[in-house]
C-alpha positions as CSV (number, residue, x, y, z in Angstrom):
1,M,0.3,0.1,-0.1
2,L,1.2,3.6,-0.9
3,K,1.2,6.7,1.7
4,R,1.1,10.1,0.5
5,H,4.0,11.5,2.9
6,Q,5.8,15.5,2.0
7,V,9.8,15.0,2.2
8,L,12.1,17.5,2.1
9,L,14.9,17.0,0.1
10,E,18.3,18.5,-0.7
11,D,18.3,19.1,-4.6
12,W,20.6,17.0,-5.4
13,Q,19.1,15.0,-4.3
14,V,16.1,15.3,-6.4
15,E,18.5,16.3,-9.4
16,Y,19.8,12.7,-9.1
17,M,16.2,10.9,-8.8
18,K,15.5,12.7,-11.4
19,A,17.8,11.3,-13.7
20,I,17.3,8.0,-12.2
21,A,13.5,8.5,-12.9
22,K,14.2,9.7,-16.4
23,F,16.9,7.3,-17.4
24,Y,15.4,3.5,-16.0
25,D,11.9,5.5,-18.0
26,I,10.5,5.3,-14.2
27,S,8.3,8.6,-11.7
28,L,9.8,10.2,-9.7
29,S,8.1,8.6,-7.2
30,E,9.1,4.7,-8.2
31,S,12.5,6.4,-8.2
32,L,12.8,7.0,-4.6
33,R,11.4,4.1,-3.7
34,M,14.0,2.5,-5.6
35,L,16.5,3.9,-4.1
36,I,15.3,3.9,-0.2
37,S,15.2,-0.1,-0.9
38,L,18.3,0.0,-2.0
39,G,19.3,1.5,1.3
40,T,16.7,-0.6,3.2
41,L,18.8,-3.8,1.8
42,N,22.9,-2.8,2.1
43,I,22.1,-1.1,5.7
44,V,20.7,-4.1,7.0
45,N,22.8,-5.5,4.9
46,M,25.9,-3.6,6.9
47,V,24.3,-3.9,10.5
48,N,22.6,-7.2,10.6
49,P,25.2,-9.3,8.5
50,E,24.0,-12.4,10.3
51,Y,20.3,-12.2,8.1
52,K,20.0,-13.9,4.9
53,M,18.4,-12.0,1.7
54,G,16.5,-14.1,-0.5
55,V,18.6,-13.3,-2.7
56,S,22.2,-11.9,-3.2
57,L,23.4,-8.1,-3.1
58,K,25.3,-9.3,-6.4
59,E,21.4,-10.5,-8.6
60,I,20.0,-7.3,-7.1
61,E,22.5,-5.2,-8.6
62,Q,22.6,-8.0,-12.3
63,G,18.1,-6.9,-12.0
64,I,19.2,-2.8,-11.6
65,K,21.8,-3.2,-13.7
66,R,19.0,-5.4,-16.2
67,F,16.4,-2.6,-15.5
68,G,18.4,0.1,-17.7
69,T,18.9,-1.9,-20.7
70,P,17.2,-0.8,-23.3
71,S,15.9,-4.3,-24.3
72,S,14.6,-4.6,-21.0
73,T,10.8,-4.8,-21.2
74,R,8.1,-2.8,-18.5
75,D,7.0,-5.8,-17.5
76,K,10.4,-7.3,-16.5
77,K,11.2,-3.3,-14.8
78,F,8.7,-4.4,-13.0
79,T,9.5,-7.7,-12.1
80,D,13.0,-7.1,-10.8
81,L,11.3,-3.1,-9.3
82,S,9.0,-6.4,-7.6
83,Q,11.5,-8.5,-6.1
84,L,14.0,-5.8,-4.6
85,Y,10.5,-3.9,-3.0
86,F,9.7,-8.2,-1.1
87,E,13.2,-8.8,-0.5
88,A,13.6,-5.3,1.8
89,R,10.4,-5.5,3.3
90,K,11.2,-8.6,4.4
91,A,14.7,-7.1,5.4
92,A,13.0,-4.0,7.2
93,D,11.0,-6.3,8.7
94,Y,13.6,-7.7,10.4
95,R,15.6,-5.5,11.5
96,I,12.0,-3.3,12.8
97,N,12.1,-6.7,15.2
98,K,15.8,-6.7,16.1
99,L,15.6,-2.7,17.1
100,K,11.6,-3.5,19.2
101,T,13.5,-6.6,21.0
102,K,16.8,-4.6,22.1
103,S,14.8,-1.7,23.2
104,K,12.8,-4.1,25.5
């Protein structure tokens, strides 16, 4: 489920997201979700090295590279994005549970 939030960003962040959106032919919102998901996976991987993702970071990287090729169809792009979002959500849930248990 998508929720609307107002977020203040630095100019360079907006410019980068616009460039990503244009290059990958996605919306600005989609580029923001993609970058946040990538950041989530990387942070959880760094602070909780015991967490095992369903796919490797290398596979995520290959999906993103495929995503940017002209031969990648919109369906394939969104399949790759869906996998990224799924893995990021699992990682975020894992991290949230870890934080809850530490605060008790």
